[in-house]
C-alpha positions as CSV (number, residue, x, y, z in Angstrom):
1,M,21.8,57.1,-11.5
2,I,20.2,53.6,-11.6
3,I,16.7,54.7,-12.1
4,D,17.8,56.5,-15.4
5,R,19.6,53.4,-16.6
6,F,16.5,51.2,-15.9
7,L,14.0,53.9,-17.0
8,P,15.8,55.7,-19.8
9,N,14.4,59.2,-21.1
10,V,12.0,59.2,-18.1
11,L,13.3,62.2,-16.3
12,E,14.2,64.0,-19.4
13,S,10.7,63.9,-20.5
14,A,9.3,65.2,-17.1
15,P,7.5,68.8,-17.4
16,W,9.8,70.6,-15.1
17,Q,13.1,69.4,-16.8
18,R,13.1,72.2,-19.3
19,C,13.0,75.2,-16.9
20,M,14.5,73.5,-13.8
21,P,17.0,70.6,-14.9
22,E,18.7,70.6,-11.7
23,L,15.5,70.2,-9.7
24,G,14.6,67.3,-12.0
25,Q,18.1,65.6,-11.1
26,N,17.3,66.2,-7.4
27,I,13.8,64.7,-7.5
28,G,15.1,61.6,-9.4
29,R,17.9,61.0,-6.9
30,W,15.4,61.5,-4.0
31,I,13.0,58.9,-5.6
32,E,15.7,56.5,-6.1
33,E,17.1,56.7,-2.7
34,N,13.7,57.0,-0.6
35,L,11.1,55.3,-2.8
36,F,12.6,53.1,-5.5
37,A,15.4,51.4,-3.4
38,P,13.1,50.6,-0.5
39,F,10.4,49.5,-2.6
40,L,12.5,47.3,-4.8
41,N,14.1,45.7,-1.6
42,Q,10.6,44.8,-0.3
43,V,9.5,43.2,-3.5
44,I,12.8,41.2,-3.6
45,V,12.2,40.0,0.0
46,S,8.6,39.2,-0.8
47,V,9.4,37.1,-3.9
48,E,12.4,35.5,-2.2
49,S,10.4,34.4,0.6
50,V,9.0,31.8,-1.6
51,L,12.3,30.0,-1.4
52,E,11.8,29.7,2.5
53,I,9.0,27.2,2.0
54,D,9.9,24.0,3.6
55,P,10.9,21.6,0.8
56,G,9.7,18.6,2.8
57,L,6.1,19.5,2.4
58,R,4.0,17.6,-0.4
59,E,3.5,19.1,-3.6
60,H,-0.1,20.5,-2.9
61,E,1.1,21.9,0.4
62,I,3.9,23.9,-1.2
63,L,1.3,25.2,-3.9
64,Q,-0.9,26.3,-0.9
65,E,1.9,28.1,0.8
66,I,2.6,30.0,-2.2
67,T,-1.0,30.9,-2.6
68,A,-1.1,32.1,0.9
69,L,2.0,34.3,0.4
70,M,0.2,35.8,-2.8
71,V,-2.8,36.4,-0.7
72,K,-1.0,38.4,1.9
73,I,1.5,40.4,-0.4
74,L,-1.2,41.5,-2.8
75,D,-3.9,41.9,0.0
76,A,-6.3,39.5,-1.5
77,Q,-9.3,37.8,0.2
78,S,-8.4,34.3,-0.8
79,G,-6.7,32.2,-3.4
80,S,-7.1,28.7,-5.1
81,V,-5.0,26.5,-7.1
82,R,-5.8,24.1,-10.1
83,I,-3.4,21.8,-12.0
84,F,-4.1,20.0,-15.5
85,D,-4.7,16.4,-15.1
86,P,-3.7,14.6,-18.4
87,N,-5.7,11.6,-17.2
88,T,-9.0,13.5,-17.3
89,G,-8.2,16.3,-19.5
90,K,-9.6,18.5,-16.9
91,L,-8.2,21.0,-14.1
92,L,-7.9,19.5,-10.8
93,S,-8.6,21.3,-7.4
94,Y,-5.1,21.2,-5.8
95,G,-5.1,23.6,-2.8
96,S,-6.6,26.8,-1.6
97,Y,-6.1,29.5,1.0
98,P,-7.9,29.7,3.4
99,L,-8.4,25.9,3.0
100,E,-11.8,25.0,1.4
101,E,-11.0,21.9,-0.5
102,A,-13.9,20.0,0.9
103,V,-16.3,22.2,-0.7
104,R,-14.5,23.1,-3.9
105,E,-15.5,21.5,-7.1
106,K,-13.0,18.8,-7.7
107,Y,-12.7,19.1,-11.5
108,V,-13.5,22.0,-13.9
109,P,-13.3,21.7,-17.7
110,V,-10.5,23.5,-19.7
111,V,-12.9,25.0,-22.3
112,G,-15.0,27.8,-21.0
113,T,-13.5,28.5,-17.7
114,I,-10.9,31.3,-16.5
115,A,-8.4,28.8,-15.4
116,G,-8.7,26.8,-18.8
117,E,-8.1,30.2,-20.5
118,V,-4.9,31.1,-18.5
119,L,-3.7,27.5,-19.0
120,K,-4.1,27.9,-22.8
121,T,-2.6,31.3,-23.3
122,K,0.0,31.0,-20.4
123,R,-0.6,34.8,-19.5
124,P,-2.2,36.4,-16.5
125,Y,-6.1,37.2,-16.7
126,I,-7.9,39.9,-15.0
127,V,-11.4,40.1,-14.0
128,K,-12.6,43.4,-12.7
129,D,-16.2,42.2,-12.0
130,L,-16.8,38.5,-11.5
131,L,-20.5,38.8,-11.4
132,S,-20.5,39.8,-15.1
133,E,-17.7,37.5,-16.3
134,E,-19.2,34.7,-18.5
135,R,-16.3,32.4,-17.9
136,F,-16.7,32.4,-14.2
137,Q,-19.3,29.8,-13.2
138,H,-19.8,30.2,-9.6
139,K,-21.3,33.7,-9.2
140,E,-23.6,32.9,-6.2
141,I,-20.9,31.6,-4.2
142,A,-18.6,34.5,-5.0
143,F,-21.4,37.0,-4.1
144,R,-22.0,35.2,-0.8
145,K,-18.4,35.4,0.2
146,G,-17.9,38.8,-0.9
147,A,-15.5,38.0,-3.8
148,F,-15.9,40.4,-6.7
149,S,-12.7,40.6,-8.7
150,L,-9.9,38.2,-9.6
151,L,-6.3,38.0,-10.7
152,A,-5.3,34.5,-12.3
153,V,-1.6,33.8,-13.1
154,P,-0.3,30.6,-14.7
155,F,2.5,28.4,-13.3
156,E,4.7,25.6,-14.5
157,I,6.5,22.8,-12.7
158,P,9.2,21.4,-15.2
159,K,10.1,17.9,-15.5
160,F,13.1,16.9,-13.2
161,Y,13.7,13.5,-15.1
162,P,13.3,12.8,-18.9
163,S,10.4,10.3,-18.1
164,E,8.5,12.8,-16.2
165,R,5.9,15.3,-17.6
166,E,5.6,18.8,-16.9
167,T,2.8,20.1,-14.6
168,F,0.9,23.2,-15.7
169,G,-1.6,24.9,-13.5
170,V,-3.3,28.2,-12.4
171,I,-3.3,30.2,-9.1
172,Q,-6.5,32.4,-8.9
173,L,-6.5,35.3,-6.3
174,Y,-9.9,36.8,-5.3
175,F,-10.4,40.3,-4.1
176,K,-13.3,42.1,-2.2
177,E,-13.2,45.2,-4.4
178,R,-15.6,45.4,-7.2
179,N,-14.3,46.9,-10.5
180,R,-11.0,46.8,-9.2
181,D,-8.1,48.3,-11.2
182,F,-5.1,45.9,-11.2
183,S,-1.8,47.9,-11.6
184,K,0.9,46.4,-13.9
185,L,3.1,46.1,-10.7
186,E,0.6,43.8,-9.0
187,I,0.5,41.6,-12.0
188,V,4.3,41.4,-12.3
189,I,4.7,40.6,-8.7
190,A,2.1,37.8,-8.8
191,D,3.5,36.3,-12.0
192,L,7.0,36.5,-10.7
193,I,6.2,34.7,-7.4
194,A,4.5,32.1,-9.6
195,K,7.5,31.6,-11.6
196,R,9.7,31.1,-8.4
197,L,7.7,28.1,-7.9
198,S,10.0,25.9,-9.9
199,F,12.8,26.6,-7.5
200,V,10.9,25.3,-4.6
201,I,9.8,22.4,-6.4
202,A,13.5,21.6,-7.6
203,R,14.5,21.7,-4.0
204,R,11.6,19.3,-3.1
205,K,12.8,16.9,-5.8
206,I,16.4,17.0,-4.2
207,H,14.8,16.4,-0.8
208,I,13.0,13.5,-2.1
209,L,15.9,12.1,-3.7
210,Q,17.9,12.3,-0.5
211,K,15.0,10.8,1.3
212,A,14.6,8.1,-1.3
213,R,18.3,7.2,-0.8
214,E,17.8,7.1,3.0
215,K,14.8,4.9,2.7
216,R,16.5,2.5,0.2
217,E,19.3,2.1,2.6
218,A,16.9,1.7,5.6
219,V,15.0,-1.0,3.6
220,S,18.2,-2.9,2.9
221,Q,19.2,-2.8,6.7
222,I,15.8,-3.9,8.0
223,I,15.9,-7.0,5.7
224,I,19.5,-7.7,6.3
225,K,18.8,-7.6,10.0
226,A,15.7,-9.8,9.8
227,S,17.6,-12.4,7.7
228,K,20.0,-12.9,10.5
229,M,17.1,-13.7,13.1
230,R,16.9,-17.1,14.4
231,G,13.3,-17.5,13.1
232,G,14.2,-16.5,9.5
233,L,12.4,-13.8,7.4
234,K,8.8,-13.2,8.3
235,L,6.9,-10.9,5.8
236,K,4.5,-9.8,8.2
237,E,7.0,-8.3,10.5
238,I,9.2,-7.1,7.9
239,F,6.3,-5.4,6.1
240,A,5.0,-3.5,9.3
241,E,8.5,-2.1,9.9
242,L,9.2,-0.9,6.3
243,V,5.8,0.7,5.9
244,S,6.0,2.6,9.2
245,N,9.5,3.6,8.0
246,L,7.7,5.6,5.0
247,K,5.3,7.5,7.3
248,D,7.6,10.5,7.4
249,V,7.7,10.8,3.7
250,L,4.0,9.9,2.7
251,D,0.8,10.2,4.7
252,I,0.0,6.3,5.1
253,E,-2.5,5.3,7.5
254,M,-2.6,1.6,6.5
255,S,-1.4,-0.7,3.9
256,V,-1.6,-4.2,2.3
257,L,0.3,-6.4,0.2
258,L,-2.0,-8.5,-2.1
259,S,-1.1,-11.4,-4.5
260,T,-3.2,-13.6,-6.7
261,D,-3.5,-17.4,-6.9
262,D,-2.4,-19.2,-10.0
263,N,-5.7,-19.4,-11.7
264,M,-6.3,-15.5,-11.3
265,Q,-9.5,-16.5,-9.2
266,K,-8.5,-15.3,-5.8
267,V,-6.8,-12.2,-4.0
268,I,-4.7,-13.1,-1.1
269,V,-3.7,-10.8,1.7
270,E,-0.1,-11.5,2.1
271,A,0.7,-8.7,4.8
272,A,-0.7,-5.7,6.3
273,Y,0.1,-2.7,8.4
274,P,-1.1,-2.3,11.1
275,D,-1.8,-6.2,10.9
276,F,-4.9,-6.1,12.9
277,N,-6.6,-3.4,11.0
278,W,-7.8,-4.0,7.3
279,A,-10.9,-5.1,5.4
280,Y,-9.3,-8.6,5.4
281,Q,-6.9,-10.4,7.8
282,V,-3.5,-11.5,6.7
283,G,-3.7,-14.9,5.1
284,E,-7.3,-14.4,4.0
285,S,-8.5,-14.4,0.4
286,Y,-11.6,-13.2,-1.5
287,P,-12.8,-13.7,-5.2
288,I,-10.9,-11.6,-7.6
289,A,-14.3,-11.0,-9.4
290,T,-15.4,-8.8,-6.5
291,D,-12.4,-6.4,-6.8
292,A,-12.9,-4.2,-10.1
293,A,-9.7,-2.1,-9.2
294,I,-7.6,-5.3,-9.3
295,Q,-9.1,-6.6,-12.3
296,I,-8.5,-3.3,-14.1
297,L,-4.7,-3.4,-13.3
298,L,-4.5,-7.0,-14.4
299,D,-6.3,-6.1,-17.8
300,L,-9.0,-8.4,-17.0
301,Q,-11.6,-5.7,-17.1
302,R,-11.7,-2.3,-18.9
303,Y,-12.3,0.8,-17.0
304,Q,-15.5,2.2,-18.5
305,G,-16.1,5.1,-16.0
306,Q,-15.3,8.8,-16.2
307,S,-16.1,9.2,-12.4
308,S,-14.3,11.9,-10.2
309,S,-14.1,9.2,-7.5
310,E,-11.1,7.5,-8.9
311,I,-8.1,8.1,-11.2
312,V,-7.1,5.2,-13.4
313,T,-3.6,5.1,-14.9
314,P,-1.4,2.3,-16.5
315,W,0.8,2.6,-13.4
316,Y,-1.7,2.8,-10.4
317,V,-5.3,3.3,-9.5
318,L,-6.0,5.9,-7.1
319,I,-9.5,6.0,-5.4
320,T,-10.2,9.5,-4.3
321,D,-13.7,8.9,-2.8
322,P,-14.1,5.3,-1.5
323,E,-17.6,6.0,-0.5
324,T,-18.8,6.7,-4.1
325,S,-16.2,4.4,-6.0
326,E,-17.8,1.7,-7.9
327,I,-14.6,-0.2,-8.7
328,I,-13.6,-1.2,-5.2
329,N,-14.4,-4.3,-3.2
330,S,-17.6,-3.9,-1.1
331,N,-15.6,-4.8,2.2
332,T,-12.9,-2.5,1.4
333,K,-15.5,0.3,0.9
334,D,-17.3,-0.5,4.2
335,F,-13.9,-0.5,5.9
336,A,-13.0,2.7,4.4
337,I,-16.3,4.6,5.5
338,Q,-16.0,3.1,9.0
339,N,-12.4,4.2,9.5
340,G,-12.4,7.7,7.9
341,I,-10.4,6.6,4.9
342,N,-10.6,9.2,2.1
343,S,-8.1,7.8,-0.4
344,I,-6.9,4.3,-1.5
345,L,-3.9,3.7,-3.8
346,Y,-3.4,0.5,-5.7
347,I,0.1,-0.1,-7.2
348,P,0.9,-3.1,-9.5
349,L,4.3,-4.5,-8.9
350,Q,6.0,-5.8,-12.0
351,T,8.4,-8.7,-11.0
352,D,9.8,-11.8,-12.8
353,F,7.7,-14.1,-10.6
354,Q,4.5,-15.8,-11.8
355,N,1.8,-14.4,-9.7
356,P,1.1,-10.6,-9.8
357,N,1.4,-8.6,-6.5
358,F,-0.1,-5.2,-5.5
359,L,0.7,-2.7,-2.9
360,V,-2.2,-0.9,-1.4
361,F,-2.1,2.3,0.6
362,A,-4.9,3.9,2.5
363,A,-4.8,7.5,3.9
364,K,-7.2,9.8,5.7
365,E,-6.1,12.7,3.7
366,Q,-8.2,13.0,0.4
367,R,-5.1,12.5,-2.0
368,K,-5.9,13.8,-5.6
369,R,-2.6,12.4,-7.0
370,Y,0.6,10.9,-6.1
371,T,3.9,12.4,-7.8
372,D,6.4,10.2,-9.8
373,D,8.8,10.5,-7.0
374,E,6.3,9.1,-4.4
375,I,5.4,6.3,-6.8
376,D,9.1,5.5,-7.3
377,I,9.8,5.2,-3.5
378,L,6.5,2.9,-3.1
379,L,7.5,0.7,-6.1
380,Y,11.1,0.2,-4.7
381,V,9.5,-1.0,-1.3
382,G,7.1,-3.0,-3.1
383,R,9.7,-4.9,-5.2
384,E,11.8,-5.5,-2.2
385,L,8.8,-6.9,-0.2
386,V,8.1,-9.3,-3.1
387,K,11.6,-10.7,-2.8
388,V,11.2,-11.1,1.1
389,Q,8.0,-12.9,0.2
390,R,9.7,-15.3,-1.9
391,M,12.6,-15.7,0.6
392,E,10.1,-16.3,3.2
393,R,8.6,-19.1,1.1
394,L,11.9,-20.6,0.7
395,D,12.5,-20.3,4.4
396,D,9.2,-22.1,5.0
397,A,10.1,-24.8,2.6
398,L,13.5,-25.5,4.2
399,H,11.7,-25.6,7.5
400,D,9.2,-28.1,6.3
401,F,11.6,-30.3,4.4
402,K,12.7,-31.9,7.7
403,N,9.4,-33.9,8.0
404,P,9.4,-35.8,4.7
405,A,13.3,-36.0,5.1
406,I,13.0,-37.8,8.4
407,A,10.2,-40.0,7.2
408,I,12.3,-40.9,4.0
409,A,15.3,-41.7,6.2
410,G,13.3,-43.8,8.6
411,F,11.3,-45.8,6.2
412,A,14.3,-46.3,3.9
413,R,15.9,-48.0,6.9
414,R,12.8,-50.2,7.8
415,L,12.7,-51.3,4.1
416,E,16.3,-52.2,3.9
417,R,15.9,-54.4,7.1
418,L,12.7,-56.0,5.6
419,V,14.6,-56.7,2.1
420,A,17.6,-58.1,3.8
421,T,15.6,-60.6,6.1
422,D,12.5,-61.8,4.1
423,P,11.6,-59.9,1.1
424,L,8.9,-62.4,0.0
425,G,7.3,-62.9,3.4
426,N,7.2,-59.0,3.9
427,K,6.0,-58.2,0.6
428,E,2.9,-56.1,1.8
429,Q,4.9,-54.2,4.5
430,I,7.6,-53.5,1.7
431,L,5.0,-52.2,-0.6
432,K,3.5,-50.0,2.0
433,Y,7.0,-48.4,2.9
434,A,7.7,-48.0,-0.9
435,R,4.5,-46.1,-1.3
436,I,5.4,-43.8,1.6
437,L,8.8,-43.3,0.3
438,S,7.4,-42.3,-3.1
439,N,4.9,-40.0,-1.5
440,E,7.3,-38.3,0.7
441,T,9.7,-37.8,-2.3
442,S,6.8,-36.1,-4.2
443,R,6.2,-34.1,-1.1
444,L,9.7,-32.8,-1.2
445,Q,9.1,-31.8,-4.8
446,E,5.8,-30.0,-4.1
447,L,7.4,-28.2,-1.1
448,A,10.2,-26.9,-3.6
449,L,7.5,-26.0,-6.1
450,S,5.6,-24.1,-3.3
451,I,8.1,-21.6,-3.3
452,Y,6.5,-20.4,-6.7
453,Q,2.9,-21.4,-5.6
454,V,2.3,-23.7,-8.6
455,G,-0.4,-26.2,-8.7
456,K,-4.2,-26.0,-8.2
457,E,-6.6,-26.5,-5.5
458,E,-8.6,-29.6,-5.2
459,W,-11.2,-31.2,-2.8
460,V,-9.2,-33.5,-0.5
461,S,-10.4,-35.9,2.4
462,L,-9.5,-33.9,5.6
463,T,-9.6,-37.4,7.7
464,E,-7.2,-39.2,5.0
465,V,-4.7,-36.4,5.2
466,L,-4.7,-36.2,8.9
467,R,-4.3,-39.9,9.3
468,E,-1.4,-40.1,6.7
469,R,0.5,-37.3,8.4
470,F,-0.1,-38.9,11.7
471,E,1.6,-42.2,10.4
472,I,4.6,-40.3,9.2
473,N,4.9,-38.4,12.6
474,R,4.8,-41.9,14.2
475,E,8.2,-42.6,12.6
476,A,9.6,-39.1,13.8
477,I,8.7,-40.2,17.2
478,E,10.5,-43.4,17.0
479,Q,13.5,-41.7,15.5
480,Q,13.5,-39.5,18.7
481,L,13.2,-42.7,20.8
482,R,10.2,-41.3,22.5
483,Q,8.7,-44.7,23.6
484,N,6.8,-43.4,26.5
485,I,4.3,-41.6,24.1
486,S,1.0,-43.1,23.6
487,L,-0.7,-42.5,20.2
488,K,-4.5,-42.5,19.9
489,E,-6.6,-42.2,16.7
490,G,-10.2,-41.4,16.2
491,P,-13.1,-41.1,16.0
492,F,-13.1,-39.9,12.4
493,D,-15.6,-38.7,9.9
494,D,-14.6,-40.0,6.5
495,T,-17.0,-37.8,4.7
496,L,-15.2,-34.3,5.3
497,K,-13.8,-32.6,2.2
498,V,-11.7,-29.5,2.0
499,L,-11.0,-27.4,-0.9
500,C,-7.3,-26.6,-0.8
501,Y,-3.6,-27.1,-2.0
502,R,-3.1,-30.7,-0.5
503,I,0.4,-29.7,0.2
504,N,-0.7,-26.9,2.4
505,L,-2.9,-29.0,4.4
506,E,-0.4,-31.6,5.1
507,R,2.2,-28.8,6.1
508,V,-0.4,-27.6,8.7
509,F,-0.8,-31.1,10.2
510,D,2.9,-31.7,10.0
511,N,3.9,-28.7,11.9
512,V,1.3,-29.0,14.6
513,L,1.9,-32.7,15.1
514,N,5.8,-32.1,15.3
515,N,5.3,-29.3,17.9
516,A,2.7,-31.4,19.8
517,T,5.1,-34.3,20.0
518,K,8.0,-31.9,21.3
519,A,5.6,-30.4,23.9
520,I,4.8,-33.8,25.5
521,P,6.7,-33.9,29.0
522,I,9.8,-35.8,29.2
523,E,8.1,-38.4,31.5
524,G,5.7,-39.2,28.7
525,G,2.0,-38.6,27.6
526,T,-0.5,-38.9,24.9
527,L,-0.8,-37.8,21.3
528,A,-4.2,-38.0,19.8
529,I,-6.0,-37.1,16.7
530,K,-9.7,-37.0,15.4
531,T,-12.0,-35.4,12.9
532,F,-15.6,-34.4,13.1
533,R,-18.2,-32.1,11.6
534,E,-19.4,-28.9,13.3
535,G,-22.3,-27.5,11.4
536,D,-20.9,-26.8,7.9
537,W,-17.2,-26.8,9.1
538,A,-15.1,-29.7,8.5
539,C,-12.8,-30.0,11.7
540,A,-9.6,-31.8,12.8
541,Q,-8.2,-31.7,16.1
542,I,-4.8,-32.7,17.5
543,T,-4.6,-33.1,21.3
544,N,-1.2,-33.7,23.5
545,S,-0.2,-33.9,27.0
546,G,1.1,-30.6,28.4
547,E,-0.1,-27.1,29.0
548,I,0.5,-23.7,27.2
549,P,0.6,-20.8,29.7
550,P,-2.8,-18.8,29.3
551,E,-0.8,-15.6,28.5
552,M,0.8,-17.1,25.4
553,I,-2.3,-18.4,23.7
554,G,-3.6,-15.2,22.2
555,S,0.0,-14.6,20.4
556,L,0.1,-18.2,19.4
557,K,-3.4,-18.0,17.7
558,E,-1.9,-15.1,15.5
559,G,1.3,-17.2,14.8
560,Y,3.6,-15.4,17.1
561,A,6.1,-18.0,18.4
562,S,9.6,-18.6,18.7
563,G,9.8,-21.1,16.1
564,R,8.6,-21.0,12.6
565,G,6.1,-24.0,12.3
566,L,3.2,-22.2,13.9
567,Y,3.8,-18.9,11.8
568,I,3.5,-21.1,8.5
569,T,0.6,-22.8,9.9
570,N,-1.3,-19.7,11.0
571,R,-0.8,-18.2,7.5
572,I,-2.0,-21.2,5.6
573,V,-5.1,-21.8,7.7
574,K,-6.0,-18.1,7.1
575,M,-5.3,-18.4,3.3
576,M,-7.8,-21.4,3.3
577,N,-10.4,-19.2,5.0
578,G,-10.2,-21.4,8.2
579,K,-9.9,-21.0,11.8
580,M,-7.4,-22.1,14.3
581,E,-8.6,-22.6,18.1
582,I,-6.5,-23.3,21.0
583,E,-7.5,-24.8,24.3
584,S,-5.1,-25.7,27.2
585,K,-6.3,-26.8,30.7
586,D,-6.0,-29.8,33.1
587,G,-2.5,-30.8,31.6
588,V,-4.0,-31.2,27.9
589,T,-3.5,-29.0,24.9
590,S,-5.8,-29.3,21.9
591,F,-5.4,-27.4,18.4
592,T,-8.6,-27.6,16.5
593,F,-8.8,-26.5,12.9
594,K,-11.9,-25.6,11.2
595,F,-12.2,-25.2,7.4
596,P,-15.2,-24.4,5.3
597,G,-16.8,-27.3,4.0
598,P,-18.9,-27.5,0.7
599,K,-22.0,-25.8,2.4
600,A,-20.2,-23.6,4.9
601,E,-20.5,-19.8,4.7
602,G,-17.9,-18.7,2.5
603,G,-17.3,-22.2,1.2
604,N,-17.5,-23.7,-2.1
605,T,-19.7,-26.3,-3.8
606,L,-18.4,-29.8,-4.6
607,P,-17.9,-30.3,-8.3
């Protein structure tokens, strides 16, 4: 009989074996067929049911499912999970059944706790009476819930890759009986189910690998498709599509791509998902000194805290409680509180480019950690987005090359004519054209360098830049043979100063002047410029004949247009913390740009 092979000498030692050996054999056979076999089958079914858990669930959800299974099989009252967090050296609450994560203590120490003892010994731990157990710290809560005994078993999640670390944890099962006697069989079953966890996690790893491959292919297809569009690559649109594509893998409510300026003084919002819903709008910037999380990732500041509100690692910063965290920007904190955001993940993107970039993800779920697999997916998407960002800047520069190129060609022809006719008599005009040629050639160089965001901000004259670009646009009008366009200049305020990259201000005016010229009706019209002060704002206005349909103005203000010029303009204006206003009525359209002057709110002080 099988029972005799698995339990040798048991039947031989039975009290009836000496006087009635045949009876002993019959009893053994009956036990095997009617008790042992059905019972063993039920145990196998129960343990193997672990493998039916959906591998698409997140890691903590899988642990909760296994805990729920143990509670049902062993007729426990409830169960909880804790894993060892190497970043804090403590045991992190990582799931419960029934779900009570909101009221559970987030971290408990290893020393002096039941979970810590199980972690150290890697053996099950039995408590017959919780109210008298010195390692159990929450006796009042247990008494109130009617939990009086406990069985704790260890589990281990082995590493899947050489670079990974094993995960060690404890599942604790609570029972309503006081002084409960735990059978060896119950302990074996609980321990066996915990050991089957590694199989579920292995299936999850395979599932994530498949998903990661699918996501990488999807990312490539999205970028290839966008690169073929007439308007060229636009980071804002690609970012939204890529992040939304991750929502079936990760619980992402919102996300932003951040970069820093050359001097590590500002954080710039490059893209957002959704693009209308974040603490800062796309293109806006804020002082890096107000964001400790970014400073920590850049090694500009050491993390001094031991707060349970954040987890700081060399690879990412996870804010687990935005409301109490002291290392996130105040605007981000207010935004998180108002929108029910309970965790924020910051990931630095290591690239070959000069300025650091960061991906930020926000979730309504209170995430307590991200697995290596999840971080790998996010890093891949982030690195591809940085490539798109550089490609977008290249597209922008190529788009804006035409303005100085047209000017160079036009003024070179004028200069050639003057030199050929009377070089001495036209000396002043020749020098003027030579200066324009020199300036526009320098602009071509600066546009090329803008791909890498080199240079520094300076205080520039708003009126001077606008008048210079208006003069260059005059040449473009002549090149187009638009002789029926009347040009008007002024009035101007020569005292207006704006802190910016000069090349960016020039690009704003070039693009809008170019678009305004094209929008003037074929029968002719007027193109006019002026500057003025409005409170503490330095303002420039470009007006042209022709109207924009009212239904299009809202989207144009956000940079949505068939061409690329207004998209570039909108992004630069936001990056300068400025405003773009559009008014179109009575056959006339005006674009008004308002930039923070030296005394404007959010502005800067002149040196």
